C-alpha positions as CSV (number, residue, x, y, z in Angstrom):
1,M,70.5,175.2,34.9
2,D,72.9,171.9,34.7
3,K,76.3,171.7,34.0
4,D,76.0,170.2,30.0
5,E,73.5,173.8,29.4
6,L,76.0,176.2,31.2
7,L,79.1,174.6,29.1
8,K,76.5,175.0,26.0
9,K,76.0,178.0,26.4
10,R,79.7,179.4,27.1
11,H,81.1,177.8,24.3
12,Q,78.5,179.8,22.2
13,A,79.4,182.9,24.0
14,E,83.0,181.8,23.5
15,Q,82.5,181.5,19.7
16,E,80.2,184.5,19.4
17,Y,83.2,186.1,21.0
18,D,85.8,184.9,18.4
19,D,83.5,185.7,15.6
20,L,83.5,189.4,17.1
21,Q,87.1,189.1,17.4
22,V,87.4,188.6,13.6
23,E,85.3,191.5,12.8
24,Q,87.5,193.5,14.7
25,H,90.6,192.7,12.9
26,K,88.7,193.0,9.5
27,I,87.4,196.9,10.4
28,R,91.4,197.8,11.4
29,E,92.5,196.1,8.2
30,A,90.2,198.5,6.6
31,I,91.2,201.6,8.9
32,D,94.5,200.6,7.7
33,Q,93.5,200.6,3.9
34,F,91.9,203.7,4.1
35,D,94.9,205.4,6.1
36,L,96.2,204.3,2.9
37,L,94.4,205.5,0.1
38,I,94.2,209.3,2.4
39,Q,98.3,209.1,2.0
40,H,98.0,208.1,-2.2
41,H,95.4,211.2,-2.1
42,R,97.9,213.4,-0.4
43,K,100.5,212.6,-2.3
44,S,98.4,213.0,-5.6
45,R,97.1,216.4,-4.3
46,E,101.1,217.4,-4.0
47,K,101.6,216.6,-7.4
48,E,98.0,218.8,-8.5
49,E,99.0,221.6,-6.8
50,E,102.4,221.7,-8.4
51,I,101.2,221.5,-11.6
52,F,98.3,223.7,-11.2
53,R,99.7,226.3,-8.7
54,G,98.8,230.2,-10.3
55,S,96.4,228.9,-12.6
56,R,92.5,229.3,-13.4
57,Y,91.8,225.5,-12.3
58,Q,93.6,226.0,-9.0
59,A,90.0,226.8,-7.3
60,F,88.8,224.4,-8.8
61,F,90.8,221.6,-7.6
62,Q,90.7,223.3,-4.0
63,G,87.2,222.8,-4.4
64,V,87.2,218.9,-5.4
65,D,90.1,218.2,-2.9
66,Q,87.6,219.8,0.4
67,S,84.5,217.7,-0.9
68,M,87.2,214.9,-1.0
69,Q,88.5,215.4,2.6
70,N,85.2,215.4,3.9
71,E,83.8,212.3,2.5
72,F,87.3,210.8,4.3
73,N,86.0,212.4,6.8
74,N,83.1,210.6,7.2
75,I,84.3,207.6,6.2
76,N,87.1,208.0,8.6
77,A,84.3,208.5,11.8
78,G,82.1,205.4,10.6
79,L,85.2,203.1,10.4
80,D,85.7,204.3,14.2
81,D,82.1,204.0,15.2
82,A,82.3,200.6,13.8
83,L,85.5,199.9,15.7
84,S,84.0,201.1,19.2
85,N,80.8,199.3,18.7
86,V,82.7,195.8,18.5
87,N,85.0,196.8,21.4
88,K,82.2,197.1,23.4
89,E,80.4,194.0,22.2
90,I,83.8,192.1,23.0
91,K,83.7,193.6,26.5
92,K,80.3,192.5,27.4
93,K,80.9,189.1,25.9
94,Q,84.1,189.2,27.7
95,D,82.0,189.6,31.0
96,Q,79.2,187.4,29.9
97,I,82.0,184.5,29.7
98,T,83.2,185.2,33.1
99,A,79.8,185.3,35.0
100,M,79.2,181.3,32.9
101,I,82.7,180.2,34.5
102,K,81.2,181.5,37.6
103,K,78.0,180.1,37.4
104,E,79.7,176.6,36.1
105,G,82.0,176.6,39.4
106,K,79.2,176.8,41.6
107,A,77.3,174.3,39.6
108,D,80.0,172.3,40.8
109,G,80.0,173.2,44.1
110,Q,83.4,174.8,43.8
111,T,84.1,178.5,45.1
112,V,85.3,181.0,42.4
113,Q,88.1,183.2,43.0
114,D,88.0,186.4,40.8
């Protein structure tokens, strides 16, 4: 491969890296928003507990709360997995770009230091 082809491939890899960072940022924002939703839910739940404590509806609300908590846990796990996957892809892309830079140096006849 000549230097122009190497530069083109590196530019493409850098663009993919930038796209992954944007995706990572969006996932982190989603996690932050989800955390706010959970906090709001907890505050609402505390108010419900005060209102329905000792009533026949207490068991019903506890069941609903447990169901919602399970859903929150599933969503949170999915967001964590998505973030982990993007972080792995970013690392791969960083390694790929580093290797390309080394190849470019060799194509120029330069020695590249790590």
